[in-house]
N, C-alpha and C positions, 0 to 999 in steps of 0.2 A: 977333789980336784973342779968337778963338774959343779959343784955345789957352791964352793969358794967364790966363781965364776958369775952365776948367777947372781948371786948376793952385791956383789963387784957392780955387776951391770945396773941392778935396782939402786944402786948408790948412786953411782956417775948418772942415772937418768934423773935422781930423785933431787940430787941436789942441784943439777941444770934447769930440772923444770920449776924451781923453790929461786931459783936466779933468775927468770923469767917471772914467776909472779913476783915477786918482788918488787920487781921496775914496774911492771906494768899497774897493781893495786896503788904503790905510792905516787907513779903520775898519774892512777885515774881517767877519768873522760874518758873520750875517744879510743885509746891508748889501751884499757881496761872493757871494756867495753866490745873492742874489734877481737882482742884473746877469746871473752867470753863469750861470741857468738860465733866466730871458730871452733871451739870446744863444742857448743853446741852443737852445730854442722856434724864434727865427726859422730858426739855423742848420738846423734837422735840417728845416722846411718850405723854405726855400731850396734843401736837399738833394736833397730826396725831388719836388721840380719838375724837376729837370736828370736825372733819374736811372729815374724812373719812366715807364713808357711814357704815352704822350697817352689820353685820358680818364679815366687816373686819378682819385680822390678824394682827392686829399692832405691834407684836415683832414679827412675822416669814414669815409676807410676803415680797418675796425677793426686792421689789421693796423699801419697806419700811427697809428694811434690810439695803441695801445699803444707803437709809438713814440716818443713825445711823452709818453707814462707815464711810463715806466722808464728815459726819457735825464732827465729831472728827477730821477726815484730814485737814480738815480747824483748826481746833484749832491745832492740830500737826506744820501747817507750818506756824501758825503766833507764833508759841512758838518756830522757828527756825531763826523769824527774816528776814523772806523771802516773801514778799506780793505776789511778782511772784507766788510764790507759793500754795499759795491762791485761788488767780484765775483759774489756774491750773486747782486743786481739784474741783471749780464748777466748770468746765467745763467738767473734766471726770465723774462728776455723771450727768452731761447732754446726757454723750454718753450712760454711763450706763444704764441709764434707756429708752435711744430708742433704744438700744439693745434688753432690757428684754423684753419691747411691741413691738419688732417683733413678737417673738417667743409667747407669749402670745394675739397679737391684735384676731388671729381667734376663739380663745375659749372665751375670751372676750373681747367684740367692748367697755367696760368701761373704760380698762384698761389704756385710757388716761387722763380718768380722774383723775386717781389714779396718773399718771406722772405731769403730773400739780400741782396735789395736794403736790407731793413729793418735787418739782421742790422749789416750794415756801416753804415751810417749811425750806428749804436750804438756802435761799434767806432770810429767815426771823428769822433764829435762829444761825444759828452756823459762818451765814457770819459777823452781827455786834459783835455779842462774840470774832472772829478774831481780827476783830478793832482795839479789848479792847484790846487784849493783846500784838497786834502792839503798841497801847498805852502807854501799860505798858511800851515796849521794848525804847521807845523815852527820848531825854535827858528831861528832867521831869518829865516825864512821870508817877515816882506814886505820884506824886502832883495831875497832871493834872486829873488821874482817881478817886484820890478822890475827886477833886472838881466835874468833873462827878458824883458821886455817890450823894456828899452830898447835889448837887445843886434838882436833879429828886426826890430823895426821899424824900428832903424837900420841895418841892412842891407837891407831893402824901399826903404826913401827912396833910399841912395846904389845899392843897383842900381839903379833904376827913372832918376834922375839923369844918373849914369855912362852905362848904356845907351845912354840917348837921346842924349848927347852925344858919347859916344865906341865908342859899337856898332856894330859891322864884324863879327863873327863868329858867326854863329847858334848860342846852346847847344841847343836841340831842336827846330829846324821843325816835324818831326813834329805836337809837342803845342804848342810857343808859338813862333811864328815872332816874334814884338817880344821874343825873352830873347835878349840874348848873353851871350858868353863875358866881355866886356868886364865886363859888367852885374854878372855872376855875381863877378868878381872883386872888383871895387867892394866891394859886398854881405859877401861874407868878410872881407876888410881891416876895413872897419866895423868888424864883426863882434867882431874882434879889438880894436879900439882901444876902442869902445866898453866890452867887456868886462874889460879891462887897468885900466881908470879906474874901473872901479866896483868891482874888487876890490881895489885903491890905496885908492879914496877907503871902502869900506864893508865890507867879507868881508876883513881881514887875516889871517882863521884859514889863506883858502884860499890855498895853496903856490900857486906861478905855472905850475907847470908843470901841474894838476888847472884852472885858470881859461885857458888855453893850448887845450886836449882840449875843454872845456864849450863855449868861444867857438868852436871848428872843428864840431865834434858838433854845436850846435843851429844853427848858420848856415846847416852843411850838410845840414841836414834840415829846417831850416824851406825849404831852398828847393826839397826833394824836396814836402815839401808843397804850396809853389805849383803845381809841376809835374804833379803828381798830381789838384789840381782843377782844371787846368789841362784835362787826361785831360777829362776827367768831361764837364767844358762843349763841347769840339772835337767829344767821342762824342755828342753832346743836340745841337749846332748852338747852343751858349747862347753868348751875349759876356759877361754877368755874372748872376751865382747871383742878383742882384735890384738895387733902385734906392733901396732905405731909406735909403743915405748917399749926397750929394751928393759925386762928383768919382772914389768908392770905388766905387760900383756895392751890391750885396749884404753884408752883415754875414760872410757868409761866405766874401768875398774879400777880407776884410778882415786875418781870423784864422787864415786858411787856413796859415800856415808856422806860428803860433802855435802850431796841433793839434799838427803832427808835432816840434814844437819842446820841447813841455810834457814830456812822458814825456823827455828825455836832459836836463832840469833835475829831475826827480824822482831818476832813476838818480844823478846827478853827491849832489845833495842829500845822498838816504840812502846810496849806497852808497861814495862817494870821500870826503866829510866827515864822511856817518855821522850816524844818528838825535840 
C-alpha cells in the first residue's frame, strides 16, 4: 500500500511538473527563463546543502551568495541570446570567488575548498541550464528542448520501472546500489525509441544516424548525471537532495540527468545540424 502511494505521488507530481514545463517551454521568453532561474536557485541551494561542510551558512555565506547571484546571471545572459555573456558571467564568478577568498584566507584556511565547491556548482547547474535557454532560442529550438526532455524523462522512467521489475545485476553498487544493468539498458532503449519517434514526427531535417547518436549520447550522459549526483549524496550520506517534490525528492534529483544531457543536445543542435 505504501509503495502504491509513493508511485501515485510520483506520477501526480511528475504530470503536474510536466504540464508546467510544456507551457513554459512553448511560451519561451521571460516565462521559461524565469522558471529556469527559479529551478537554478533551488538546485544550487540543494547542492550547497549536500557538498558544503556542516555548519556552512548556505543562504548567507558571501561565497555562496555570489554563487546564487552569478547563477541567475548565467541564465539572464542566456536569455539575452548572447553565449559570450554566459562565458563572461562564469569567468566573473571565478574572479569574485578569488577576491573573497583573499580576504578570508587568513582567518579561514578552508575557504579554498568552499571556493572549489562553489565553482563546481556553477559549472554543474546554471551553466547547463543556460545552454538549455540558448537551445530554446535557436531555430526549431522549442522542438529540440521538448525532444531532449522527452528522451531523458522517458529513459528515467523506463530505467526505474524496468530495474525494479527485472533488475538483477548492479550497475554501480559503490555509488548507487539500487541501479541495475537491466534498468540502464531499458533506459537507453527508451531514449532511442522516443528520439526516433520525435525525429520522425517533428524533426525531418535531422538524419537518422545523427538522431541515433544524439539519443545514445544524451541517454548515456543522462545516466552519468544521475550517478554523479548519487556520488555526492553518498559521500555526504544524504538520501535525497530535498523534499520539495513529493515522490521525487528535490529539484536536483529530478533534473540531474537533464543537466548532463543539455550540453549534448546543444552540441548536436549547433554542431551536427547547424545554427
